[in-house]
N, C-alpha and C positions, 0 to 999 in steps of 0.2 A: 504494499499500499504506500502511496505517496504522502509524505508528511506535508501538512499544509494545504493539500489539495481540496477543492470544492467540487461536488458534483452537481451539475446543472440538470434537473430533470423535472417533468411533470407527472411522471409515473408514480402513482401510489405505492405499488408493490416494491419498485426499486428503492424509492424514498425509505421506506420503512425498514427494509433490509440494511441499506447503507447507513442509516442512522443507528440501527442496532449495533453496528460495527464501529461506531464512533466517527463516521464520515460526516463532514459538514454538508448539508444538502440545501440547495437553494432552487427557487423556480424562476420564471420569467419576470415576475415582479422585481426581484433582486437585480436583474439585468436593467430594467428600467431605472431603478434607483440608482445604480452605479453610472449609468449614462448621464443622468441629470447631475448627480453629485460631482462628477468630473467635468461637468460643462461640455460634454460631447453633443448633447441636444438639450434644447431648452425645455423647461418644465411644460410650456405650450405644446411643443412639438410631441414630448413624451405623452401627454395627455390625449392629443389627437390620435397618436398610434395606439396607444393603450385602449382607447375608446373602439377604434377599428378592430383590434384584436378581440376585445370583449364581445363584439358583435358576431365574431366567427366562432369563438371558443366558449361555450356555455359552461365549461368546467372551472373557469376562472373564478376565484373567490371574490364575488362582487363587493362584498363588505371591505376587503383590503384594496380592491380597485378604487372605490369611493373614498376611501381614506388617502389614498395617494393624490387624487384630484383635490382634496381638501389641503393636504401637506403642500402641494404645489401652487396653492392659492387660487384654485380654479373653481 
């Protein structure tokens, strides 16, 4: 196992298994957070793209999506 590695996945089974083995696991919202945090995209662009993604992916945790919109001041 790679020390300090992070697994990016939206797969629940894989997430649970990896977390059970002590792996840090994140999903797509983490990626959006990092893009905004490092000023790679603006909060407005992130919100637009996340809104588009939410329209295509009903599995996204909408409470967390709405929290991002609030956090980004939208």
